[in-house]
Backbone as XML, in Angstrom:
<?xml version="1.0"?>
<chain id="A" units="angstrom">
  <residue number="1" name="MET">
    <atom name="N" x="0.848" y="-1.178" z="0.000"/>
    <atom name="CA" x="0.000" y="0.000" z="0.000"/>
    <atom name="C" x="0.889" y="1.236" z="0.000"/>
  </residue>
  <residue number="2" name="ASP">
    <atom name="N" x="0.592" y="2.161" z="-0.870"/>
    <atom name="CA" x="1.359" y="3.388" z="-0.948"/>
    <atom name="C" x="0.790" y="4.388" z="0.054"/>
  </residue>
  <residue number="3" name="LEU">
    <atom name="N" x="1.563" y="4.673" z="1.083"/>
    <atom name="CA" x="1.070" y="5.533" z="2.156"/>
    <atom name="C" x="0.917" y="6.982" z="1.716"/>
  </residue>
  <residue number="4" name="LYS">
    <atom name="N" x="1.604" y="7.368" z="0.657"/>
    <atom name="CA" x="1.498" y="8.742" z="0.185"/>
    <atom name="C" x="0.177" y="9.001" z="-0.538"/>
  </residue>
  <residue number="5" name="LYS">
    <atom name="N" x="-0.489" y="7.940" z="-0.986"/>
    <atom name="CA" x="-1.730" y="8.104" z="-1.734"/>
    <atom name="C" x="-2.978" y="7.848" z="-0.893"/>
  </residue>
  <residue number="6" name="ILE">
    <atom name="N" x="-2.816" y="7.749" z="0.417"/>
    <atom name="CA" x="-3.956" y="7.566" z="1.312"/>
    <atom name="C" x="-4.731" y="8.878" z="1.375"/>
  </residue>
  <residue number="7" name="ASN">
    <atom name="N" x="-6.035" y="8.780" z="1.384"/>
    <atom name="CA" x="-6.866" y="9.989" z="1.402"/>
    <atom name="C" x="-7.155" y="10.460" z="2.828"/>
  </residue>
  <residue number="8" name="ALA">
    <atom name="N" x="-6.205" y="10.267" z="3.721"/>
    <atom name="CA" x="-6.371" y="10.706" z="5.104"/>
    <atom name="C" x="-6.209" y="12.224" z="5.180"/>
  </residue>
  <residue number="9" name="PRO">
    <atom name="N" x="-6.932" y="12.860" z="6.083"/>
    <atom name="CA" x="-6.781" y="14.308" z="6.232"/>
    <atom name="C" x="-5.414" y="14.651" z="6.816"/>
  </residue>
  <residue number="10" name="LYS">
    <atom name="N" x="-4.907" y="15.812" z="6.466"/>
    <atom name="CA" x="-3.600" y="16.234" z="6.982"/>
    <atom name="C" x="-3.722" y="16.902" z="8.344"/>
  </residue>
  <residue number="11" name="ASN">
    <atom name="N" x="-4.917" y="17.327" z="8.685"/>
    <atom name="CA" x="-5.175" y="17.936" z="9.982"/>
    <atom name="C" x="-6.145" y="17.061" z="10.766"/>
  </residue>
  <residue number="12" name="THR">
    <atom name="N" x="-6.120" y="17.208" z="12.055"/>
    <atom name="CA" x="-7.010" y="16.430" z="12.908"/>
    <atom name="C" x="-8.446" y="16.879" z="12.697"/>
  </residue>
  <residue number="13" name="ILE">
    <atom name="N" x="-9.332" y="15.894" z="12.565"/>
    <atom name="CA" x="-10.752" y="16.193" z="12.436"/>
    <atom name="C" x="-11.510" y="15.437" z="13.523"/>
  </residue>
  <residue number="14" name="THR">
    <atom name="N" x="-12.709" y="15.905" z="13.817"/>
    <atom name="CA" x="-13.542" y="15.251" z="14.815"/>
    <atom name="C" x="-14.191" y="14.024" z="14.194"/>
  </residue>
  <residue number="15" name="ARG">
    <atom name="N" x="-14.107" y="12.904" z="14.897"/>
    <atom name="CA" x="-14.677" y="11.645" z="14.404"/>
    <atom name="C" x="-15.811" y="11.210" z="15.317"/>
  </residue>
  <residue number="16" name="ASN">
    <atom name="N" x="-16.754" y="10.481" z="14.743"/>
    <atom name="CA" x="-17.840" y="9.908" z="15.521"/>
    <atom name="C" x="-17.349" y="8.562" z="16.060"/>
  </residue>
  <residue number="17" name="MET">
    <atom name="N" x="-17.163" y="8.462" z="17.360"/>
    <atom name="CA" x="-16.626" y="7.238" z="17.961"/>
    <atom name="C" x="-17.576" y="6.060" z="17.791"/>
  </residue>
  <residue number="18" name="ASN">
    <atom name="N" x="-18.867" y="6.321" z="17.718"/>
    <atom name="CA" x="-19.814" y="5.227" z="17.509"/>
    <atom name="C" x="-19.590" y="4.546" z="16.164"/>
  </residue>
  <residue number="19" name="GLN">
    <atom name="N" x="-19.270" y="5.331" z="15.140"/>
    <atom name="CA" x="-18.993" y="4.749" z="13.829"/>
    <atom name="C" x="-17.656" y="4.005" z="13.825"/>
  </residue>
  <residue number="20" name="LEU">
    <atom name="N" x="-16.656" y="4.547" z="14.523"/>
    <atom name="CA" x="-15.352" y="3.888" z="14.559"/>
    <atom name="C" x="-15.398" y="2.564" z="15.323"/>
  </residue>
  <residue number="21" name="THR">
    <atom name="N" x="-16.194" y="2.510" z="16.382"/>
    <atom name="CA" x="-16.236" y="1.307" z="17.208"/>
    <atom name="C" x="-17.309" y="0.317" z="16.755"/>
  </residue>
  <residue number="22" name="GLU">
    <atom name="N" x="-17.980" y="0.630" z="15.661"/>
    <atom name="CA" x="-19.074" y="-0.215" z="15.187"/>
    <atom name="C" x="-18.627" y="-1.652" z="14.919"/>
  </residue>
  <residue number="23" name="ASN">
    <atom name="N" x="-17.523" y="-1.843" z="14.235"/>
    <atom name="CA" x="-17.061" y="-3.186" z="13.886"/>
    <atom name="C" x="-16.377" y="-3.898" z="15.051"/>
  </residue>
  <residue number="24" name="VAL">
    <atom name="N" x="-15.657" y="-3.152" z="15.869"/>
    <atom name="CA" x="-14.899" y="-3.754" z="16.970"/>
    <atom name="C" x="-15.790" y="-3.971" z="18.179"/>
  </residue>
  <residue number="25" name="GLY">
    <atom name="N" x="-16.611" y="-2.980" z="18.504"/>
    <atom name="CA" x="-17.535" y="-3.108" z="19.620"/>
    <atom name="C" x="-17.025" y="-2.537" z="20.928"/>
  </residue>
  <residue number="26" name="ASN">
    <atom name="N" x="-15.777" y="-2.133" z="20.985"/>
    <atom name="CA" x="-15.210" y="-1.631" z="22.223"/>
    <atom name="C" x="-14.292" y="-0.456" z="21.893"/>
  </residue>
  <residue number="27" name="VAL">
    <atom name="N" x="-14.461" y="0.643" z="22.618"/>
    <atom name="CA" x="-13.666" y="1.847" z="22.367"/>
    <atom name="C" x="-12.186" y="1.580" z="22.626"/>
  </residue>
  <residue number="28" name="TYR">
    <atom name="N" x="-11.870" y="0.873" z="23.705"/>
    <atom name="CA" x="-10.478" y="0.644" z="24.087"/>
    <atom name="C" x="-9.764" y="-0.259" z="23.082"/>
  </residue>
  <residue number="29" name="GLU">
    <atom name="N" x="-10.463" y="-1.276" z="22.589"/>
    <atom name="CA" x="-9.870" y="-2.136" z="21.574"/>
    <atom name="C" x="-9.684" y="-1.375" z="20.266"/>
  </residue>
  <residue number="30" name="THR">
    <atom name="N" x="-10.610" y="-0.495" z="19.946"/>
    <atom name="CA" x="-10.490" y="0.329" z="18.745"/>
    <atom name="C" x="-9.259" y="1.216" z="18.828"/>
  </residue>
  <residue number="31" name="VAL">
    <atom name="N" x="-9.065" y="1.847" z="19.977"/>
    <atom name="CA" x="-7.892" y="2.713" z="20.166"/>
    <atom name="C" x="-6.616" y="1.883" z="20.103"/>
  </residue>
  <residue number="32" name="ALA">
    <atom name="N" x="-6.623" y="0.688" z="20.671"/>
    <atom name="CA" x="-5.445" y="-0.182" z="20.636"/>
    <atom name="C" x="-5.124" y="-0.601" z="19.203"/>
  </residue>
  <residue number="33" name="ILE">
    <atom name="N" x="-6.141" y="-0.900" z="18.414"/>
    <atom name="CA" x="-5.942" y="-1.283" z="17.013"/>
    <atom name="C" x="-5.349" y="-0.120" z="16.232"/>
  </residue>
  <residue number="34" name="ILE">
    <atom name="N" x="-5.893" y="1.072" z="16.432"/>
    <atom name="CA" x="-5.380" y="2.262" z="15.741"/>
    <atom name="C" x="-3.943" y="2.532" z="16.171"/>
  </residue>
  <residue number="35" name="ALA">
    <atom name="N" x="-3.644" y="2.377" z="17.450"/>
    <atom name="CA" x="-2.287" y="2.634" z="17.951"/>
    <atom name="C" x="-1.280" y="1.646" z="17.368"/>
  </residue>
  <residue number="36" name="LYS">
    <atom name="N" x="-1.648" y="0.371" z="17.310"/>
    <atom name="CA" x="-0.731" y="-0.627" z="16.747"/>
    <atom name="C" x="-0.487" y="-0.376" z="15.266"/>
  </residue>
  <residue number="37" name="ARG">
    <atom name="N" x="-1.545" y="-0.072" z="14.539"/>
    <atom name="CA" x="-1.383" y="0.205" z="13.110"/>
    <atom name="C" x="-0.577" y="1.480" z="12.891"/>
  </residue>
  <residue number="38" name="SER">
    <atom name="N" x="-0.781" y="2.462" z="13.752"/>
    <atom name="CA" x="-0.030" y="3.709" z="13.656"/>
    <atom name="C" x="1.463" y="3.455" z="13.866"/>
  </residue>
  <residue number="39" name="ASN">
    <atom name="N" x="1.805" y="2.586" z="14.806"/>
    <atom name="CA" x="3.212" y="2.239" z="15.023"/>
    <atom name="C" x="3.797" y="1.526" z="13.807"/>
  </residue>
  <residue number="40" name="GLN">
    <atom name="N" x="3.017" y="0.655" z="13.181"/>
    <atom name="CA" x="3.478" y="-0.033" z="11.976"/>
    <atom name="C" x="3.729" y="0.958" z="10.841"/>
  </residue>
  <residue number="41" name="ILE">
    <atom name="N" x="2.808" y="1.891" z="10.661"/>
    <atom name="CA" x="2.938" y="2.894" z="9.605"/>
    <atom name="C" x="4.147" y="3.784" z="9.877"/>
  </residue>
  <residue number="42" name="SER">
    <atom name="N" x="4.304" y="4.192" z="11.122"/>
    <atom name="CA" x="5.426" y="5.049" z="11.494"/>
    <atom name="C" x="6.759" y="4.358" z="11.224"/>
  </residue>
  <residue number="43" name="SER">
    <atom name="N" x="6.851" y="3.088" z="11.555"/>
    <atom name="CA" x="8.085" y="2.333" z="11.301"/>
    <atom name="C" x="8.356" y="2.206" z="9.807"/>
  </residue>
  <residue number="44" name="ALA">
    <atom name="N" x="7.313" y="1.957" z="9.039"/>
    <atom name="CA" x="7.473" y="1.827" z="7.588"/>
    <atom name="C" x="7.933" y="3.142" z="6.966"/>
  </residue>
  <residue number="45" name="ILE">
    <atom name="N" x="7.343" y="4.235" z="7.408"/>
    <atom name="CA" x="7.733" y="5.555" z="6.892"/>
    <atom name="C" x="9.177" y="5.861" z="7.263"/>
  </residue>
  <residue number="46" name="LYS">
    <atom name="N" x="9.556" y="5.541" z="8.495"/>
    <atom name="CA" x="10.921" y="5.806" z="8.952"/>
    <atom name="C" x="11.930" y="4.989" z="8.148"/>
  </residue>
  <residue number="47" name="ARG">
    <atom name="N" x="11.641" y="3.713" z="7.914"/>
    <atom name="CA" x="12.553" y="2.880" z="7.117"/>
    <atom name="C" x="12.680" y="3.421" z="5.692"/>
  </residue>
  <residue number="48" name="GLU">
    <atom name="N" x="11.545" y="3.824" z="5.115"/>
    <atom name="CA" x="11.557" y="4.343" z="3.747"/>
    <atom name="C" x="12.346" y="5.646" z="3.659"/>
  </residue>
  <residue number="49" name="LEU">
    <atom name="N" x="12.141" y="6.536" z="4.618"/>
    <atom name="CA" x="12.854" y="7.810" z="4.621"/>
    <atom name="C" x="14.340" y="7.598" z="4.859"/>
  </residue>
  <residue number="50" name="ASP">
    <atom name="N" x="14.698" y="6.717" z="5.776"/>
    <atom name="CA" x="16.109" y="6.425" z="6.040"/>
    <atom name="C" x="16.793" y="5.857" z="4.803"/>
  </residue>
  <residue number="51" name="ALA">
    <atom name="N" x="16.082" y="4.996" z="4.074"/>
    <atom name="CA" x="16.656" y="4.418" z="2.860"/>
    <atom name="C" x="16.901" y="5.494" z="1.802"/>
  </residue>
  <residue number="52" name="LYS">
    <atom name="N" x="15.971" y="6.425" z="1.678"/>
    <atom name="CA" x="16.140" y="7.492" z="0.688"/>
    <atom name="C" x="17.238" y="8.466" z="1.087"/>
  </residue>
  <residue number="53" name="LEU">
    <atom name="N" x="17.347" y="8.754" z="2.390"/>
    <atom name="CA" x="18.351" y="9.718" z="2.848"/>
    <atom name="C" x="19.738" y="9.088" z="2.985"/>
  </residue>
  <residue number="54" name="GLN">
    <atom name="N" x="19.820" y="7.772" z="2.901"/>
    <atom name="CA" x="21.103" y="7.082" z="2.998"/>
    <atom name="C" x="22.032" y="7.523" z="1.861"/>
  </residue>
  <residue number="55" name="ASP">
    <atom name="N" x="21.468" y="7.853" z="0.721"/>
    <atom name="CA" x="22.266" y="8.300" z="-0.415"/>
    <atom name="C" x="22.980" y="9.619" z="-0.132"/>
  </residue>
  <residue number="56" name="PHE">
    <atom name="N" x="22.423" y="10.395" z="0.774"/>
    <atom name="CA" x="22.969" y="11.720" z="1.048"/>
    <atom name="C" x="23.866" y="11.741" z="2.282"/>
  </residue>
  <residue number="57" name="SER">
    <atom name="N" x="24.132" y="10.585" z="2.873"/>
    <atom name="CA" x="24.938" y="10.574" z="4.096"/>
    <atom name="C" x="26.364" y="11.000" z="3.779"/>
  </residue>
  <residue number="58" name="ILE">
    <atom name="N" x="26.939" y="11.706" z="4.742"/>
    <atom name="CA" x="28.302" y="12.198" z="4.582"/>
    <atom name="C" x="29.180" y="11.540" z="5.633"/>
  </residue>
  <residue number="59" name="PRO">
    <atom name="N" x="30.451" y="11.333" z="5.328"/>
    <atom name="CA" x="31.342" y="10.701" z="6.309"/>
    <atom name="C" x="31.535" y="11.579" z="7.546"/>
  </residue>
  <residue number="60" name="GLN">
    <atom name="N" x="31.965" y="10.964" z="8.603"/>
    <atom name="CA" x="32.138" y="11.684" z="9.873"/>
    <atom name="C" x="33.155" y="12.822" z="9.755"/>
  </residue>
  <residue number="61" name="ASP">
    <atom name="N" x="34.156" y="12.680" z="8.908"/>
    <atom name="CA" x="35.188" y="13.717" z="8.769"/>
    <atom name="C" x="34.654" y="14.984" z="8.126"/>
  </residue>
  <residue number="62" name="ALA">
    <atom name="N" x="33.632" y="14.852" z="7.327"/>
    <atom name="CA" x="33.112" y="15.996" z="6.581"/>
    <atom name="C" x="31.964" y="16.702" z="7.295"/>
  </residue>
  <residue number="63" name="LEU">
    <atom name="N" x="31.743" y="16.390" z="8.563"/>
    <atom name="CA" x="30.635" y="17.026" z="9.277"/>
    <atom name="C" x="30.831" y="18.534" z="9.419"/>
  </residue>
  <residue number="64" name="GLU">
    <atom name="N" x="32.068" y="18.977" z="9.456"/>
    <atom name="CA" x="32.323" y="20.411" z="9.604"/>
    <atom name="C" x="31.880" y="21.176" z="8.367"/>
  </residue>
  <residue number="65" name="ASP">
    <atom name="N" x="31.928" y="20.541" z="7.224"/>
    <atom name="CA" x="31.557" y="21.186" z="5.976"/>
    <atom name="C" x="30.127" y="20.829" z="5.611"/>
  </residue>
  <residue number="66" name="ALA">
    <atom name="N" x="29.195" y="21.233" z="6.440"/>
    <atom name="CA" x="27.786" y="20.950" z="6.165"/>
    <atom name="C" x="27.318" y="21.824" z="5.004"/>
  </residue>
  <residue number="67" name="TYR">
    <atom name="N" x="26.567" y="21.231" z="4.121"/>
    <atom name="CA" x="26.076" y="21.964" z="2.964"/>
    <atom name="C" x="24.628" y="21.586" z="2.710"/>
  </residue>
  <residue number="68" name="GLU">
    <atom name="N" x="23.957" y="22.443" z="1.967"/>
    <atom name="CA" x="22.558" y="22.196" z="1.644"/>
    <atom name="C" x="22.469" y="21.335" z="0.392"/>
  </residue>
  <residue number="69" name="ASN">
    <atom name="N" x="21.612" y="20.355" z="0.459"/>
    <atom name="CA" x="21.355" y="19.531" z="-0.708"/>
    <atom name="C" x="19.874" y="19.679" z="-1.036"/>
  </residue>
  <residue number="70" name="LYS">
    <atom name="N" x="19.593" y="20.240" z="-2.176"/>
    <atom name="CA" x="18.208" y="20.545" z="-2.559"/>
    <atom name="C" x="17.347" y="19.286" z="-2.627"/>
  </residue>
  <residue number="71" name="GLU">
    <atom name="N" x="17.901" y="18.184" z="-3.149"/>
    <atom name="CA" x="17.128" y="16.952" z="-3.254"/>
    <atom name="C" x="16.772" y="16.404" z="-1.878"/>
  </residue>
  <residue number="72" name="GLN">
    <atom name="N" x="17.721" y="16.476" z="-0.961"/>
    <atom name="CA" x="17.483" y="15.996" z="0.399"/>
    <atom name="C" x="16.404" y="16.823" z="1.079"/>
  </residue>
  <residue number="73" name="ILE">
    <atom name="N" x="16.420" y="18.111" z="0.864"/>
    <atom name="CA" x="15.418" y="19.000" z="1.448"/>
    <atom name="C" x="14.043" y="18.703" z="0.859"/>
  </residue>
  <residue number="74" name="GLU">
    <atom name="N" x="13.971" y="18.450" z="-0.445"/>
    <atom name="CA" x="12.691" y="18.107" z="-1.093"/>
    <atom name="C" x="12.109" y="16.821" z="-0.529"/>
  </residue>
  <residue number="75" name="ILE">
    <atom name="N" x="12.953" y="15.809" z="-0.352"/>
    <atom name="CA" x="12.489" y="14.536" z="0.195"/>
    <atom name="C" x="11.962" y="14.736" z="1.608"/>
  </residue>
  <residue number="76" name="SER">
    <atom name="N" x="12.705" y="15.476" z="2.413"/>
    <atom name="CA" x="12.277" y="15.728" z="3.795"/>
    <atom name="C" x="10.959" y="16.485" z="3.830"/>
  </residue>
  <residue number="77" name="ARG">
    <atom name="N" x="10.812" y="17.465" z="2.986"/>
    <atom name="CA" x="9.566" y="18.246" z="2.951"/>
    <atom name="C" x="8.372" y="17.395" z="2.528"/>
  </residue>
  <residue number="78" name="SER">
    <atom name="N" x="8.591" y="16.494" z="1.570"/>
    <atom name="CA" x="7.474" y="15.663" z="1.117"/>
    <atom name="C" x="6.991" y="14.755" z="2.247"/>
  </residue>
  <residue number="79" name="TYR">
    <atom name="N" x="7.918" y="14.272" z="3.078"/>
    <atom name="CA" x="7.514" y="13.433" z="4.204"/>
    <atom name="C" x="6.888" y="14.253" z="5.327"/>
  </residue>
  <residue number="80" name="GLU">
    <atom name="N" x="7.312" y="15.490" z="5.475"/>
    <atom name="CA" x="6.710" y="16.355" z="6.490"/>
    <atom name="C" x="5.271" y="16.721" z="6.136"/>
  </residue>
  <residue number="81" name="CYS">
    <atom name="N" x="4.965" y="16.790" z="4.853"/>
    <atom name="CA" x="3.622" y="17.169" z="4.410"/>
    <atom name="C" x="2.639" y="16.004" z="4.435"/>
  </residue>
  <residue number="82" name="MET">
    <atom name="N" x="3.139" y="14.793" z="4.638"/>
    <atom name="CA" x="2.251" y="13.631" z="4.695"/>
    <atom name="C" x="1.390" y="13.677" z="5.952"/>
  </residue>
  <residue number="83" name="PRO">
    <atom name="N" x="0.219" y="13.039" z="5.921"/>
    <atom name="CA" x="-0.587" y="12.951" z="7.146"/>
    <atom name="C" x="0.151" y="12.131" z="8.206"/>
  </residue>
  <residue number="84" name="LYS">
    <atom name="N" x="-0.130" y="12.404" z="9.444"/>
    <atom name="CA" x="0.501" y="11.684" z="10.546"/>
    <atom name="C" x="0.036" y="10.232" z="10.547"/>
  </residue>
  <residue number="85" name="PRO">
    <atom name="N" x="0.866" y="9.320" z="11.059"/>
    <atom name="CA" x="0.507" y="7.897" z="11.066"/>
    <atom name="C" x="-0.807" y="7.595" z="11.786"/>
  </residue>
  <residue number="86" name="THR">
    <atom name="N" x="-1.117" y="8.345" z="12.826"/>
    <atom name="CA" x="-2.372" y="8.115" z="13.538"/>
    <atom name="C" x="-3.569" y="8.457" z="12.665"/>
  </residue>
  <residue number="87" name="LEU">
    <atom name="N" x="-3.455" y="9.520" z="11.905"/>
    <atom name="CA" x="-4.550" y="9.908" z="11.013"/>
    <atom name="C" x="-4.722" y="8.893" z="9.886"/>
  </residue>
  <residue number="88" name="ILE">
    <atom name="N" x="-3.613" y="8.353" z="9.388"/>
    <atom name="CA" x="-3.691" y="7.330" z="8.334"/>
    <atom name="C" x="-4.355" y="6.075" z="8.884"/>
  </residue>
  <residue number="89" name="ALA">
    <atom name="N" x="-3.946" y="5.645" z="10.085"/>
    <atom name="CA" x="-4.512" y="4.438" z="10.690"/>
    <atom name="C" x="-6.005" y="4.616" z="10.977"/>
  </residue>
  <residue number="90" name="THR">
    <atom name="N" x="-6.395" y="5.775" z="11.458"/>
    <atom name="CA" x="-7.804" y="6.038" z="11.739"/>
    <atom name="C" x="-8.624" y="6.022" z="10.451"/>
  </residue>
  <residue number="91" name="GLN">
    <atom name="N" x="-8.076" y="6.592" z="9.383"/>
    <atom name="CA" x="-8.777" y="6.595" z="8.099"/>
    <atom name="C" x="-8.909" y="5.177" z="7.559"/>
  </residue>
  <residue number="92" name="GLU">
    <atom name="N" x="-7.864" y="4.362" z="7.720"/>
    <atom name="CA" x="-7.941" y="2.968" z="7.269"/>
    <atom name="C" x="-9.023" y="2.213" z="8.031"/>
  </residue>
  <residue number="93" name="LEU">
    <atom name="N" x="-9.124" y="2.447" z="9.340"/>
    <atom name="CA" x="-10.154" y="1.786" z="10.134"/>
    <atom name="C" x="-11.537" y="2.261" z="9.715"/>
  </residue>
  <residue number="94" name="ALA">
    <atom name="N" x="-11.683" y="3.557" z="9.467"/>
    <atom name="CA" x="-12.978" y="4.102" z="9.060"/>
    <atom name="C" x="-13.396" y="3.572" z="7.688"/>
  </residue>
  <residue number="95" name="ASP">
    <atom name="N" x="-12.427" y="3.305" z="6.813"/>
    <atom name="CA" x="-12.718" y="2.807" z="5.473"/>
    <atom name="C" x="-12.775" y="1.280" z="5.411"/>
  </residue>
  <residue number="96" name="ASN">
    <atom name="N" x="-12.691" y="0.620" z="6.575"/>
    <atom name="CA" x="-12.698" y="-0.846" z="6.674"/>
    <atom name="C" x="-11.582" y="-1.494" z="5.851"/>
  </residue>
  <residue number="97" name="GLN">
    <atom name="N" x="-10.400" y="-0.887" z="5.864"/>
    <atom name="CA" x="-9.256" y="-1.423" z="5.154"/>
    <atom name="C" x="-8.313" y="-2.197" z="6.079"/>
  </residue>
  <residue number="98" name="LEU">
    <atom name="N" x="-8.587" y="-2.189" z="7.367"/>
    <atom name="CA" x="-7.718" y="-2.870" z="8.326"/>
    <atom name="C" x="-8.207" y="-4.281" z="8.579"/>
  </residue>
  <residue number="99" name="VAL">
    <atom name="N" x="-7.273" y="-5.190" z="8.673"/>
    <atom name="CA" x="-7.573" y="-6.556" z="9.077"/>
    <atom name="C" x="-6.932" y="-6.735" z="10.446"/>
  </residue>
  <residue number="100" name="TYR">
    <atom name="N" x="-7.724" y="-7.123" z="11.427"/>
    <atom name="CA" x="-7.215" y="-7.266" z="12.785"/>
    <atom name="C" x="-7.834" y="-8.494" z="13.425"/>
  </residue>
  <residue number="101" name="ARG">
    <atom name="N" x="-7.154" y="-9.002" z="14.431"/>
    <atom name="CA" x="-7.661" y="-10.129" z="15.205"/>
    <atom name="C" x="-7.747" y="-9.702" z="16.651"/>
  </residue>
  <residue number="102" name="VAL">
    <atom name="N" x="-8.847" y="-9.992" z="17.263"/>
    <atom name="CA" x="-9.023" y="-9.734" z="18.681"/>
    <atom name="C" x="-8.959" y="-11.087" z="19.387"/>
  </residue>
  <residue number="103" name="GLY">
    <atom name="N" x="-7.976" y="-11.240" z="20.267"/>
    <atom name="CA" x="-7.813" y="-12.512" z="20.959"/>
    <atom name="C" x="-8.966" y="-12.788" z="21.902"/>
  </residue>
  <residue number="104" name="ASN">
    <atom name="N" x="-9.306" y="-14.053" z="22.046"/>
    <atom name="CA" x="-10.365" y="-14.484" z="22.952"/>
    <atom name="C" x="-9.751" y="-14.700" z="24.331"/>
  </residue>
  <residue number="105" name="LYS">
    <atom name="N" x="-10.394" y="-14.227" z="25.379"/>
    <atom name="CA" x="-9.865" y="-14.372" z="26.735"/>
    <atom name="C" x="-9.743" y="-15.837" z="27.134"/>
  </residue>
  <residue number="106" name="ASP">
    <atom name="N" x="-10.662" y="-16.700" z="26.668"/>
    <atom name="CA" x="-10.601" y="-18.121" z="26.992"/>
    <atom name="C" x="-9.362" y="-18.762" z="26.380"/>
  </residue>
  <residue number="107" name="ASP">
    <atom name="N" x="-8.967" y="-18.299" z="25.188"/>
    <atom name="CA" x="-7.784" y="-18.853" z="24.537"/>
    <atom name="C" x="-6.511" y="-18.479" z="25.294"/>
  </residue>
  <residue number="108" name="GLN">
    <atom name="N" x="-6.518" y="-17.328" z="25.933"/>
    <atom name="CA" x="-5.326" y="-16.880" z="26.649"/>
    <atom name="C" x="-5.146" y="-17.637" z="27.958"/>
  </residue>
  <residue number="109" name="LEU">
    <atom name="N" x="-6.212" y="-18.145" z="28.522"/>
    <atom name="CA" x="-6.123" y="-18.843" z="29.808"/>
    <atom name="C" x="-5.584" y="-20.257" z="29.657"/>
  </residue>
  <residue number="110" name="LYS">
    <atom name="N" x="-5.646" y="-20.821" z="28.492"/>
    <atom name="CA" x="-5.210" y="-22.201" z="28.281"/>
    <atom name="C" x="-3.716" y="-22.319" z="28.297"/>
  </residue>
</chain>
């Protein structure tokens, strides 16, 4: 899934919790699902950004000669303009794009 093409809002909006918890049935489990997915998205974005910025890394000796790289700045700006991982995860849950499993308490006791 291309995270840059998600139709999530870039700013926080008010959501109807009844609609968000409709499929899960519990507010706390809904928040936990969104939080876990948000962590996954955040890790994926960080790995992708690190891979792109790896090309621009400079050796330790050249740290004194810091210079501006226009391409590096463009890449950083494009990631800064993306919606936050929490907003992406919430939009995925609202659009029923998330697949999740809720463990059964009886299964955990065995």
